[in-house]
FIPAMAR-532095 format. One line per field, with one value per residue (C-alpha): x, z, y; residue number from 1. Coordinates in steps of 0.1 Angstrom, whole numbers. Layout:
BEGIN
east = (X | ...)
up = (Z | ...)
north = (Y | ...)
i = (NUM | ...)
% end
This chain:
BEGIN
east = (817 | 796 | 813 | 801 | 816 | 815 | 814 | 818 | 828 | 801 | 779 | 771 | 744 | 772 | 778 | 762 | 763 | 779 | 791 | 829 | 852 | 870 | 906 | 935 | 966 | 998 | 1030 | 1036 | 1000 | 972 | 935 | 916 | 880 | 869 | 850 | 851 | 863 | 861 | 853 | 879 | 876 | 898 | 869 | 844 | 871 | 881 | 844 | 839 | 869 | 892 | 920 | 915 | 946 | 968 | 954 | 942 | 921 | 900 | 863 | 847 | 864 | 860 | 866 | 880 | 914 | 911 | 910 | 904 | 896 | 909 | 933 | 917 | 945 | 983 | 1007 | 1035 | 1062 | 1043 | 1061 | 1049 | 1012 | 989 | 954 | 931 | 953 | 935 | 950 | 945 | 961 | 960 | 962 | 982 | 967 | 945 | 911 | 903 | 896 | 878 | 841 | 841 | 838 | 874 | 905 | 941 | 968 | 1006 | 1023 | 1045 | 1014 | 998 | 999 | 987 | 956 | 958 | 932 | 919 | 911 | 879 | 878 | 856 | 882 | 910 | 893 | 893 | 930 | 952 | 948 | 942 | 965 | 994 | 988 | 992 | 1024 | 1039 | 1032 | 1044 | 1072 | 1085 | 1081 | 1082 | 1105 | 1085 | 1105 | 1096 | 1087 | 1077 | 1048 | 1023 | 992 | 968 | 940 | 906 | 913 | 879 | 885 | 899 | 935 | 933 | 922 | 949 | 975 | 966 | 971 | 1004 | 1018 | 1009 | 1025 | 1057 | 1057 | 1046 | 1025 | 994 | 970 | 941 | 913 | 877 | 841 | 827 | 803 | 833 | 852 | 844 | 855 | 885 | 897 | 894 | 923 | 945 | 950 | 968 | 949 | 916 | 906 | 870 | 877 | 842 | 848 | 886 | 914 | 943 | 968 | 961 | 964 | 994 | 1030 | 1064 | 1051 | 1074 | 1049 | 1015 | 996 | 975 | 944 | 923 | 944 | 934 | 935 | 941 | 973 | 984 | 978 | 995 | 1029 | 1024 | 1024 | 1055 | 1090 | 1120 | 1129 | 1093 | 1076 | 1043 | 1031 | 999 | 975 | 953 | 975 | 1011 | 1022 | 1036 | 1074 | 1078 | 1059 | 1078 | 1111 | 1100 | 1092 | 1122 | 1099 | 1100 | 1067 | 1054 | 1025 | 1023 | 1009 | 1005 | 1028 | 1013 | 1036 | 1029 | 1059 | 1046 | 1011 | 1024 | 1037 | 1002 | 989 | 1012 | 997 | 962 | 970 | 983 | 954 | 973 | 957 | 919 | 895 | 866 | 839 | 813 | 790 | 785 | 769 | 760 | 775 | 752 | 752 | 724 | 743 | 776 | 759 | 748 | 784 | 798 | 771 | 782 | 819 | 813 | 800 | 835 | 818 | 819 | 830 | 861 | 859 | 830 | 830 | 813 | 807 | 810 | 806)
up = (794 | 764 | 730 | 694 | 674 | 642 | 641 | 604 | 575 | 556 | 555 | 583 | 596 | 609 | 637 | 669 | 706 | 728 | 764 | 763 | 792 | 806 | 793 | 817 | 815 | 806 | 824 | 800 | 793 | 808 | 807 | 795 | 802 | 769 | 767 | 729 | 697 | 661 | 628 | 600 | 566 | 578 | 601 | 574 | 551 | 578 | 584 | 547 | 547 | 525 | 550 | 563 | 547 | 560 | 596 | 600 | 631 | 649 | 656 | 673 | 663 | 681 | 655 | 662 | 661 | 682 | 720 | 744 | 781 | 816 | 829 | 852 | 856 | 850 | 844 | 868 | 845 | 835 | 848 | 827 | 835 | 865 | 873 | 866 | 839 | 808 | 778 | 741 | 717 | 685 | 699 | 683 | 656 | 674 | 672 | 705 | 692 | 706 | 700 | 737 | 772 | 780 | 761 | 769 | 753 | 753 | 773 | 744 | 723 | 748 | 752 | 780 | 770 | 778 | 802 | 777 | 751 | 753 | 749 | 718 | 702 | 712 | 699 | 664 | 663 | 667 | 635 | 611 | 629 | 631 | 594 | 584 | 605 | 591 | 555 | 558 | 584 | 583 | 546 | 529 | 554 | 551 | 554 | 560 | 526 | 509 | 486 | 496 | 479 | 502 | 485 | 502 | 527 | 542 | 552 | 584 | 574 | 551 | 576 | 601 | 573 | 564 | 599 | 603 | 571 | 580 | 614 | 596 | 576 | 542 | 514 | 513 | 485 | 489 | 469 | 483 | 472 | 471 | 500 | 523 | 511 | 540 | 569 | 550 | 543 | 580 | 584 | 567 | 534 | 508 | 478 | 476 | 445 | 440 | 425 | 410 | 389 | 385 | 375 | 400 | 375 | 352 | 379 | 400 | 393 | 410 | 443 | 467 | 483 | 473 | 499 | 480 | 499 | 469 | 446 | 410 | 384 | 411 | 421 | 385 | 378 | 410 | 395 | 370 | 397 | 415 | 408 | 403 | 437 | 450 | 473 | 470 | 500 | 494 | 520 | 496 | 471 | 462 | 435 | 403 | 406 | 369 | 369 | 399 | 382 | 351 | 371 | 394 | 424 | 457 | 460 | 484 | 502 | 539 | 564 | 598 | 626 | 659 | 683 | 716 | 713 | 680 | 694 | 723 | 697 | 683 | 718 | 723 | 691 | 704 | 737 | 720 | 696 | 663 | 658 | 661 | 653 | 630 | 642 | 615 | 631 | 664 | 672 | 704 | 716 | 702 | 672 | 657 | 659 | 648 | 617 | 608 | 614 | 590 | 564 | 566 | 563 | 533 | 514 | 514 | 519 | 557 | 570 | 591 | 616 | 628 | 666 | 687 | 723 | 746 | 780)
north = (916 | 928 | 928 | 930 | 902 | 882 | 845 | 841 | 864 | 882 | 914 | 937 | 913 | 891 | 917 | 903 | 911 | 885 | 880 | 874 | 866 | 896 | 900 | 895 | 917 | 900 | 910 | 938 | 947 | 968 | 962 | 993 | 1000 | 1015 | 1047 | 1050 | 1034 | 1044 | 1028 | 1023 | 1008 | 979 | 969 | 960 | 947 | 922 | 915 | 907 | 883 | 903 | 901 | 866 | 851 | 880 | 881 | 845 | 851 | 825 | 832 | 848 | 880 | 913 | 940 | 974 | 990 | 1022 | 1024 | 1053 | 1047 | 1043 | 1016 | 991 | 966 | 967 | 938 | 930 | 945 | 976 | 1007 | 1037 | 1035 | 1031 | 1021 | 1051 | 1066 | 1080 | 1064 | 1058 | 1033 | 1013 | 978 | 951 | 929 | 904 | 889 | 907 | 942 | 973 | 967 | 957 | 970 | 961 | 951 | 942 | 964 | 961 | 989 | 1000 | 1008 | 1031 | 1068 | 1091 | 1111 | 1148 | 1160 | 1186 | 1159 | 1138 | 1101 | 1106 | 1128 | 1104 | 1073 | 1088 | 1092 | 1060 | 1041 | 1070 | 1095 | 1070 | 1060 | 1097 | 1099 | 1068 | 1079 | 1114 | 1112 | 1077 | 1069 | 1103 | 1121 | 1153 | 1185 | 1221 | 1237 | 1204 | 1206 | 1179 | 1166 | 1146 | 1128 | 1126 | 1153 | 1150 | 1114 | 1099 | 1096 | 1126 | 1152 | 1142 | 1142 | 1177 | 1189 | 1170 | 1183 | 1219 | 1214 | 1203 | 1235 | 1220 | 1236 | 1214 | 1207 | 1183 | 1168 | 1164 | 1170 | 1205 | 1198 | 1194 | 1224 | 1248 | 1226 | 1211 | 1247 | 1254 | 1229 | 1256 | 1238 | 1260 | 1246 | 1228 | 1208 | 1197 | 1163 | 1162 | 1193 | 1194 | 1171 | 1175 | 1161 | 1190 | 1216 | 1205 | 1198 | 1196 | 1182 | 1165 | 1141 | 1126 | 1106 | 1081 | 1071 | 1061 | 1039 | 1030 | 1057 | 1083 | 1066 | 1063 | 1100 | 1110 | 1101 | 1129 | 1157 | 1145 | 1159 | 1137 | 1122 | 1126 | 1102 | 1084 | 1064 | 1045 | 1030 | 1012 | 993 | 987 | 1012 | 999 | 997 | 1002 | 1034 | 1046 | 1040 | 1058 | 1089 | 1085 | 1084 | 1065 | 1047 | 1021 | 1005 | 1015 | 990 | 1006 | 995 | 1007 | 1026 | 1043 | 1067 | 1081 | 1083 | 1103 | 1129 | 1131 | 1135 | 1165 | 1180 | 1174 | 1190 | 1222 | 1222 | 1217 | 1183 | 1180 | 1152 | 1159 | 1135 | 1133 | 1108 | 1091 | 1058 | 1039 | 1006 | 979 | 956 | 976 | 1008 | 994 | 979 | 1015 | 1027 | 1000 | 1009 | 1045 | 1037 | 1015 | 1044 | 1060 | 1093 | 1097 | 1131 | 1128 | 1099 | 1077 | 1072 | 1046 | 1057 | 1027 | 1044)
i = (1 | 2 | 3 | 4 | 5 | 6 | 7 | 8 | 9 | 10 | 11 | 12 | 13 | 14 | 15 | 16 | 17 | 18 | 19 | 20 | 21 | 22 | 23 | 24 | 25 | 26 | 27 | 28 | 29 | 30 | 31 | 32 | 33 | 34 | 35 | 36 | 37 | 38 | 39 | 40 | 41 | 42 | 43 | 44 | 45 | 46 | 47 | 48 | 49 | 50 | 51 | 52 | 53 | 54 | 55 | 56 | 57 | 58 | 59 | 60 | 61 | 62 | 63 | 64 | 65 | 66 | 67 | 68 | 69 | 70 | 71 | 72 | 73 | 74 | 75 | 76 | 77 | 78 | 79 | 80 | 81 | 82 | 83 | 84 | 85 | 86 | 87 | 88 | 89 | 90 | 91 | 92 | 93 | 94 | 95 | 96 | 97 | 98 | 99 | 100 | 101 | 102 | 103 | 104 | 105 | 106 | 107 | 108 | 109 | 110 | 111 | 112 | 113 | 114 | 115 | 116 | 117 | 118 | 119 | 120 | 121 | 122 | 123 | 124 | 125 | 126 | 127 | 128 | 129 | 130 | 131 | 132 | 133 | 134 | 135 | 136 | 137 | 138 | 139 | 140 | 141 | 142 | 143 | 144 | 145 | 146 | 147 | 148 | 149 | 150 | 151 | 152 | 153 | 154 | 155 | 156 | 157 | 158 | 159 | 160 | 161 | 162 | 163 | 164 | 165 | 166 | 167 | 168 | 169 | 170 | 171 | 172 | 173 | 174 | 175 | 176 | 177 | 178 | 179 | 180 | 181 | 182 | 183 | 184 | 185 | 186 | 187 | 188 | 189 | 190 | 191 | 192 | 193 | 194 | 195 | 196 | 197 | 198 | 199 | 200 | 201 | 202 | 203 | 204 | 205 | 206 | 207 | 208 | 209 | 210 | 211 | 212 | 213 | 214 | 215 | 216 | 217 | 218 | 219 | 220 | 221 | 222 | 223 | 224 | 225 | 226 | 227 | 228 | 229 | 230 | 231 | 232 | 233 | 234 | 235 | 236 | 237 | 238 | 239 | 240 | 241 | 242 | 243 | 244 | 245 | 246 | 247 | 248 | 249 | 250 | 251 | 252 | 253 | 254 | 255 | 256 | 257 | 258 | 259 | 260 | 261 | 262 | 263 | 264 | 265 | 266 | 267 | 268 | 269 | 270 | 271 | 272 | 273 | 274 | 275 | 276 | 277 | 278 | 279 | 280 | 281 | 282 | 283 | 284 | 285 | 286 | 287 | 288 | 289 | 290 | 291 | 292 | 293 | 294 | 295 | 296 | 297 | 298 | 299 | 300 | 301 | 302 | 303 | 304 | 305 | 306 | 307 | 308 | 309 | 310 | 311)
% end
């Protein structure tokens, strides 16, 4: 099968096309024929070698963490899925990712894909959508009426987090650049802050939750807008424990744990229309196209999600 792989760490030029053996389903796995995947910052961070000690993969590595497609093979102990089912998933951490025509996925990481949702829309969701869920629901225990600040609301995780928080009945503020204001406000945010012209820490106070997608000085200033007992999940760097204690805030770094059951809950939202994927750019399935996709992701200014159409 065709795959786009890296055989050593480095810049985007390390992405090459290669023929790889077809995956075989384990007893509790399925083989999915991929129709689409998406690009996430972890893709190029792994490609550059930033995560090599944490993940310790062997080459060649097929990057990619989002899968949407149809099942072509089921393992002997799989009982919730059948050949032909439309599914999507964030596969387990492995060197056999989703920049490929086929991939093997554990049954408990899969979710059925609603008929009214395209493979392209679905491929954008798993990593970013589950990250938003894990931050807001699992870590921050979001409740109806909570005041929530989501940084970088025009990004992959950010735009799903806005929709999830609104679904939960929260008051939502977000930061983004002015050029993205119109479509971000269409997600029903209550307060939009143009970070290029305004300082959120001078405008906001008494918030219950801040979702930190940026780190650095933004994370540090975010403590100032939280009330005592507030929660600050970060997806970029572990918050300073000392600062969290000074503000009486629960703060922590969230590393995604994939889960088919939670993905199914996002699928329900997608089916009813309360969770939509904003696909800012689409690319074809080739090393040349994926290099362009990585280049765009590395700017940190991509609109919504970047999708690669495989089939």
